[in-house]
C-alpha positions as CSV (number, residue, x, y, z in Angstrom):
1,M,-17.1,19.6,-15.6
2,S,-15.9,16.1,-15.5
3,I,-16.9,13.9,-12.6
4,L,-13.1,13.4,-11.7
5,F,-13.2,17.0,-10.8
6,T,-16.1,16.8,-8.3
7,P,-15.7,16.6,-4.6
8,K,-16.9,13.6,-2.5
9,K,-16.8,12.7,1.1
10,I,-15.0,9.9,2.8
11,G,-16.8,9.6,5.8
12,N,-17.2,13.2,7.1
13,V,-14.0,14.2,5.2
14,E,-14.7,15.9,2.0
15,V,-12.1,15.3,-0.8
16,K,-11.8,18.2,-3.5
17,N,-11.6,15.7,-6.3
18,R,-11.3,11.9,-7.3
19,F,-7.7,11.8,-7.8
20,V,-5.8,10.0,-5.3
21,R,-1.9,9.6,-4.7
22,A,-1.7,5.8,-4.2
23,A,0.6,4.8,-1.2
24,T,4.1,5.1,-2.9
25,Y,7.3,4.0,-1.2
26,E,9.7,6.9,-1.4
27,G,12.8,5.5,0.4
28,M,13.6,9.0,1.8
29,A,13.0,8.8,5.6
30,D,16.1,8.7,7.5
31,Q,17.7,5.8,9.3
32,S,15.4,6.1,12.2
33,G,12.3,6.2,10.0
34,R,11.8,10.1,10.6
35,V,10.5,12.7,7.9
36,T,13.5,14.3,6.0
37,D,13.4,17.8,3.9
38,E,13.7,15.6,0.9
39,L,10.4,13.9,1.6
40,L,8.9,17.0,2.4
41,S,9.7,18.3,-1.2
42,V,8.0,15.3,-2.8
43,Y,4.8,16.2,-0.8
44,R,4.9,19.6,-1.6
45,R,4.9,18.9,-5.2
46,L,2.3,16.5,-5.1
47,A,0.0,18.9,-3.2
48,H,0.6,21.8,-5.4
49,G,-0.3,19.3,-8.2
50,D,-3.9,19.6,-7.1
51,I,-4.2,16.0,-6.1
52,G,-7.4,15.5,-3.8
53,L,-6.1,13.1,-1.5
54,I,-2.4,12.0,-0.8
55,L,-1.8,8.5,0.8
56,S,1.6,8.1,2.4
57,S,3.9,5.3,1.9
58,F,3.5,2.4,4.3
59,M,4.6,3.2,7.8
60,F,5.9,0.6,10.2
61,V,3.6,0.7,13.6
62,H,6.2,-1.4,15.5
63,P,10.0,-1.9,15.3
64,L,9.7,-5.6,14.3
65,G,7.3,-4.4,11.4
66,R,9.8,-2.7,9.6
67,A,10.5,-3.6,5.9
68,L,13.1,-1.4,4.5
69,H,16.0,0.7,5.6
70,N,14.5,4.3,4.7
71,Q,10.9,3.4,5.6
72,L,9.0,5.9,7.4
73,G,8.0,4.9,11.0
74,I,4.8,5.6,13.2
75,H,6.0,3.6,16.0
76,N,6.5,6.0,18.7
77,D,5.4,9.6,19.6
78,G,8.8,11.1,18.3
79,A,7.3,10.5,14.7
80,I,4.5,12.9,15.0
81,S,6.3,16.2,14.7
82,G,7.7,15.1,11.4
83,L,4.6,13.8,10.2
84,A,3.0,17.0,11.0
85,R,5.0,18.9,8.7
86,L,4.1,16.4,5.9
87,A,0.3,16.9,6.7
88,D,1.0,20.8,6.8
89,V,2.4,21.0,3.3
90,V,-0.5,19.0,1.8
91,H,-3.1,20.9,3.6
92,E,-1.5,24.0,2.5
93,G,-1.8,22.8,-1.1
94,G,-5.5,22.2,-0.6
95,G,-5.4,18.6,-0.2
96,K,-6.1,15.8,2.3
97,I,-3.6,13.2,3.6
98,A,-3.9,9.8,5.1
99,F,-0.8,8.0,6.7
100,E,-0.6,4.3,5.9
101,I,-0.1,2.2,8.7
102,S,1.4,-1.1,8.4
103,H,3.6,-4.0,9.8
104,S,5.9,-6.1,7.4
105,G,5.4,-9.4,9.5
106,R,7.3,-12.1,7.9
107,Q,8.3,-9.5,4.8
108,T,11.6,-8.3,6.5
109,I,15.1,-9.5,7.3
110,P,16.9,-9.9,10.7
111,E,19.5,-7.2,9.9
112,L,16.6,-4.6,9.9
113,I,14.6,-5.8,13.1
114,G,17.3,-7.6,15.1
115,Q,15.7,-11.1,15.4
116,K,14.0,-13.7,13.1
117,P,10.9,-12.2,11.3
118,L,7.3,-13.1,12.7
119,G,4.4,-14.4,11.0
120,P,1.1,-15.9,11.7
121,S,2.6,-19.4,11.2
122,A,6.2,-20.9,11.2
123,I,5.8,-21.9,7.7
124,R,7.1,-21.4,3.9
125,R,10.6,-20.0,3.6
126,D,10.6,-16.6,2.0
127,P,11.5,-17.1,-1.9
128,T,14.0,-14.1,-1.7
129,S,15.5,-13.9,1.9
130,F,15.1,-17.9,2.4
131,I,14.0,-17.3,5.9
132,K,11.2,-19.0,7.5
133,P,9.4,-16.9,10.1
134,A,8.7,-17.6,13.8
135,A,5.3,-18.1,14.7
136,M,3.6,-15.3,16.7
137,T,2.5,-15.8,20.3
138,I,-0.8,-14.4,21.6
139,H,1.4,-11.7,23.4
140,D,3.1,-10.7,20.1
141,I,-0.5,-10.6,18.3
142,R,-1.8,-8.4,21.2
143,E,1.1,-6.4,21.0
144,V,0.6,-5.7,17.2
145,I,-3.1,-4.8,17.7
146,T,-2.1,-2.5,20.3
147,A,0.7,-0.8,18.0
148,F,-1.9,-0.4,15.1
149,I,-4.3,1.5,17.5
150,A,-1.6,3.7,18.7
151,A,-0.3,4.3,15.3
152,A,-3.9,5.5,14.2
153,R,-4.0,7.8,17.1
154,R,-0.5,9.3,16.1
155,S,-1.6,9.6,12.4
156,V,-4.6,11.8,13.5
157,A,-2.5,13.8,16.0
158,A,-0.1,14.6,13.3
159,G,-3.0,16.0,11.3
160,G,-3.8,13.0,9.1
161,D,-7.4,13.3,7.8
162,I,-8.2,9.5,7.4
163,V,-6.8,6.6,9.0
164,Y,-5.5,4.2,6.5
165,V,-4.8,0.5,7.4
166,H,-2.7,-1.6,5.3
167,A,-3.8,-5.2,4.8
168,G,-2.4,-5.9,1.3
169,G,0.8,-6.5,-0.3
170,G,1.8,-9.7,1.9
171,D,2.4,-7.8,4.8
172,L,1.2,-8.9,8.4
173,L,-2.4,-8.2,8.1
174,N,-2.7,-9.8,4.6
175,Q,-0.8,-12.7,6.1
176,F,-3.5,-13.1,9.0
177,L,-6.3,-12.9,6.3
178,S,-4.6,-15.5,4.1
179,P,-5.0,-19.5,4.4
180,F,-1.5,-19.6,2.6
181,F,0.2,-17.9,5.4
182,N,-2.1,-18.5,8.4
183,C,-2.3,-22.1,9.4
184,R,-3.1,-21.5,13.0
185,T,-5.6,-23.5,14.7
186,D,-6.4,-21.3,17.7
187,E,-8.9,-18.3,17.7
188,W,-6.5,-16.3,15.3
189,G,-6.7,-18.9,12.4
190,G,-8.7,-22.1,11.1
191,S,-11.8,-20.3,9.9
192,T,-12.6,-17.0,8.0
193,I,-14.0,-15.6,11.1
194,N,-10.9,-16.3,13.0
195,R,-8.4,-15.1,10.4
196,F,-10.4,-11.8,10.1
197,R,-10.1,-11.4,14.1
198,V,-6.9,-9.3,14.1
199,M,-8.5,-7.0,11.5
200,R,-11.6,-6.6,13.4
201,E,-10.0,-6.0,16.7
202,I,-7.8,-3.2,15.3
203,I,-10.7,-1.5,13.5
204,E,-12.9,-1.8,16.5
205,G,-10.1,-0.4,18.5
206,I,-9.3,2.5,16.3
207,K,-13.0,3.4,16.1
208,A,-13.2,3.2,20.0
209,S,-10.3,5.5,20.3
210,L,-10.8,8.1,17.4
211,G,-14.6,8.0,17.2
212,D,-15.9,9.2,13.8
213,V,-12.4,9.7,12.1
214,P,-13.0,7.9,8.6
215,I,-11.0,4.5,8.1
216,L,-9.8,3.5,4.6
217,V,-8.6,0.0,4.3
218,K,-6.2,-1.3,1.7
219,M,-6.7,-5.2,1.2
220,N,-5.6,-7.8,-1.2
221,A,-8.3,-9.1,-3.5
222,Q,-6.0,-11.9,-5.0
223,D,-2.8,-13.0,-3.6
224,F,-1.5,-15.1,-6.5
225,T,0.3,-17.4,-4.0
226,P,1.5,-21.0,-5.1
227,K,-1.5,-22.2,-3.1
228,P,-4.6,-20.2,-2.4
229,G,-4.5,-17.4,-0.3
230,V,-6.8,-14.5,-0.3
231,T,-9.0,-14.9,-3.6
232,P,-11.8,-12.7,-4.9
233,E,-14.3,-14.9,-3.3
234,L,-12.8,-14.6,0.1
235,A,-12.1,-10.9,-0.4
236,R,-15.8,-10.6,-0.7
237,E,-16.4,-12.2,2.6
238,Y,-13.9,-10.1,4.2
239,A,-15.3,-6.7,2.5
240,A,-18.7,-7.5,3.8
241,M,-17.2,-7.9,7.4
242,L,-15.4,-4.6,7.0
243,A,-18.8,-3.0,6.1
244,E,-20.3,-4.6,8.9
245,I,-18.0,-2.9,11.4
246,G,-18.4,0.3,9.7
247,I,-15.2,1.3,7.7
248,D,-15.7,4.2,5.2
249,A,-13.6,3.2,2.2
250,L,-12.0,0.1,0.7
251,E,-9.0,-0.2,-1.7
252,L,-8.4,-3.4,-3.3
253,T,-5.1,-4.6,-4.6
254,S,-3.4,-8.0,-5.7
255,G,0.0,-9.7,-5.6
256,I,2.4,-10.5,-2.6
257,K,5.8,-8.7,-2.7
258,S,7.6,-12.0,-1.7
259,F,5.6,-14.5,-3.6
260,S,4.2,-12.8,-6.8
261,V,5.9,-9.5,-6.9
262,M,5.2,-8.6,-10.6
263,K,1.4,-9.1,-9.9
264,C,1.8,-5.9,-7.8
265,W,3.2,-3.7,-10.5
266,L,2.2,-4.9,-14.0
267,G,4.4,-3.5,-16.6
268,E,7.9,-4.2,-18.0
269,V,10.2,-6.4,-15.9
270,P,13.0,-4.2,-14.7
271,I,15.7,-6.8,-15.4
272,Q,19.1,-4.9,-15.2
273,E,17.7,-3.1,-12.2
274,I,16.7,-6.1,-10.1
275,L,20.1,-8.0,-11.1
276,Q,22.0,-4.7,-9.9
277,S,20.4,-5.2,-6.3
278,L,21.5,-8.9,-6.0
279,P,24.9,-10.1,-4.8
280,A,27.2,-11.2,-7.5
281,W,26.7,-14.8,-7.0
282,M,23.0,-14.6,-7.5
283,R,22.8,-12.7,-10.7
284,P,23.5,-15.7,-13.1
285,I,20.3,-17.5,-11.8
286,G,18.4,-14.4,-11.4
287,R,19.1,-13.2,-14.9
288,I,17.7,-16.6,-16.1
289,K,14.4,-16.2,-14.0
290,L,14.0,-12.6,-14.8
291,K,14.1,-13.4,-18.7
292,R,11.5,-15.9,-18.2
293,W,9.2,-13.5,-16.8
294,S,9.7,-10.8,-19.5
295,G,6.6,-10.3,-21.6
296,K,4.2,-12.0,-18.9
297,Y,3.4,-9.0,-17.0
298,N,2.3,-6.5,-19.5
299,L,0.2,-3.4,-18.1
300,I,-3.5,-3.9,-18.1
301,E,-5.2,-0.6,-17.2
302,G,-7.3,-1.0,-14.2
303,W,-6.4,-4.6,-13.5
304,N,-7.9,-4.4,-10.2
305,L,-11.4,-3.4,-11.5
306,D,-13.2,-6.5,-11.7
307,Y,-12.3,-7.2,-7.8
308,L,-14.1,-3.8,-7.2
309,K,-17.2,-5.3,-8.9
310,T,-17.0,-8.5,-7.0
311,V,-17.2,-6.7,-3.7
312,K,-19.5,-4.0,-4.7
313,P,-22.9,-5.6,-3.8
314,V,-21.7,-6.4,-0.3
315,I,-20.2,-3.0,0.9
316,G,-23.1,-0.7,1.3
317,S,-22.3,3.0,1.0
318,M,-18.5,2.2,1.4
319,A,-16.4,4.4,-1.1
320,L,-14.2,2.5,-3.5
321,F,-10.7,3.1,-4.5
322,L,-9.4,1.8,-7.7
323,V,-5.7,1.5,-8.1
324,G,-3.6,-0.3,-10.7
325,G,-2.5,0.7,-14.1
326,M,-4.8,3.6,-14.8
327,R,-3.3,5.9,-17.5
328,R,-6.1,7.5,-19.6
329,F,-8.4,10.3,-18.5
330,E,-11.3,8.8,-20.2
331,H,-11.0,5.5,-18.9
332,M,-10.9,7.0,-15.3
333,E,-13.9,9.1,-16.0
334,Q,-15.7,6.3,-17.5
335,V,-15.0,3.9,-14.4
336,L,-16.6,6.5,-12.0
337,I,-19.6,7.4,-14.2
338,S,-20.3,3.6,-14.3
339,G,-20.3,3.5,-10.4
340,D,-17.6,1.0,-10.3
341,A,-15.4,3.1,-8.3
342,D,-15.5,6.5,-6.5
343,F,-11.8,7.4,-6.5
344,I,-8.9,6.9,-8.9
345,C,-5.4,5.9,-7.2
346,L,-2.3,6.6,-9.2
347,C,1.4,5.6,-8.2
348,R,3.8,5.5,-11.2
349,P,2.2,8.4,-13.0
350,F,2.5,10.8,-10.1
351,I,6.0,9.7,-9.7
352,K,6.7,10.9,-13.3
353,Q,4.2,13.8,-13.2
354,P,3.4,15.1,-9.9
355,D,1.3,18.0,-11.7
356,L,-0.8,15.4,-13.8
357,V,-4.1,16.6,-12.2
358,K,-3.3,20.1,-13.4
359,R,-2.3,18.8,-17.0
360,F,-5.6,16.9,-17.0
361,R,-7.3,20.0,-16.4
362,E,-5.5,21.7,-19.3
363,M,-6.6,18.9,-21.7
364,D,-3.7,16.4,-21.6
365,R,-5.5,13.3,-21.5
366,E,-2.9,10.5,-20.8
367,S,0.0,10.0,-18.3
368,T,3.3,9.7,-20.0
369,C,4.5,6.9,-17.7
370,Q,5.7,4.0,-19.6
371,S,5.5,1.6,-16.8
372,C,9.1,0.7,-17.3
373,N,9.2,-0.2,-13.4
374,R,12.7,1.2,-13.0
375,C,11.3,3.1,-10.1
376,I,10.5,-0.2,-8.5
377,G,14.0,-1.3,-9.3
378,A,15.2,1.6,-7.4
379,V,13.4,0.3,-4.3
380,A,15.3,-3.0,-4.6
381,N,18.5,-1.0,-4.6
382,N,17.8,1.2,-1.5
383,I,17.8,4.4,-4.0
384,P,15.0,7.1,-3.5
385,T,12.0,6.5,-5.6
386,R,12.0,8.7,-8.6
387,C,11.3,8.1,-12.4
388,Y,14.3,6.7,-13.6
389,F,13.2,5.9,-17.3
390,N,16.7,6.6,-18.5
391,G,18.3,4.2,-16.1
392,L,19.4,3.9,-12.3
393,P,22.4,5.9,-11.1
394,D,25.6,3.7,-10.6
395,K,26.1,2.4,-7.2
396,Q,29.0,4.3,-5.6
């Protein structure tokens, strides 16, 4: 039997195989951030596809941390009942689930949160919204730490098997870790230890609140910002700190949604889909810029693998999750046999083929996903995330 079909523990939770549905934004929550029947159907199909661990899309822990209109929320106790329904359909299919808790920080807009976005420092206009964030006060920071810990409790109350903390993709915790975004000179910035302080207090608070519930952290290993942010060398330092405070698993990602978006999702540049999301006055300039991107971000299978190898010597017994462009069964298998990773995370392949794990068992050996990234274009258009290989539906 292939190692991909063998069980492995994350902390005290055993996952039946090494396949993980990577955190994938679905765009199917209602306007208040609650679970819908449409979303339940997606998770039911994934669970029946024999996936070992399903990671939810990123969920806002605080109203000011909301990033998108149809994003799931875990910001109050009213979210628990709907999330419990999600957990139930996954458990009925024999899988495990982890709810990704997050705060967008500066990566949002006033129309969504009712005020200017917040970040560690009041610097650098967002290249898409052109908004410069307001600097968080000490009170704001403490409120966010409390919100993450409360969200972790809700995730477990809803039946989540693992607490999943989002510190990648340019969202708030990534912003605090990054010297590009965090220019503070108080106890929350100015040094590696101080930039890590928010993460430390959140993780330690979760552990104090929930005991031995396993914790998985997603963290950027390379921001690709115009000036250095989180780099592989800095990520190695942070990984060692995470090992010191006793997290159970680590997933390394790369790219910032606002400053280096295509580094988050290598593959084709969905030019028409992105243009469709822009106001008419921006489309001529957008077309020129997007055409310059074309051909520069071709898919690299396992593009985050070298980052895992960088942190491996400092993480002890922590499980490593590989995400990013994995398509071929034999490649996934070899990564696990070599010991470079413990779990394989797939996003776009499961959008196209929720039953891919079963297909692998039946000797299909490669995902049919073409990495066209039209599913990513759907997010920009506030359309539910599905495979749109043949194009997005026309806007009404």
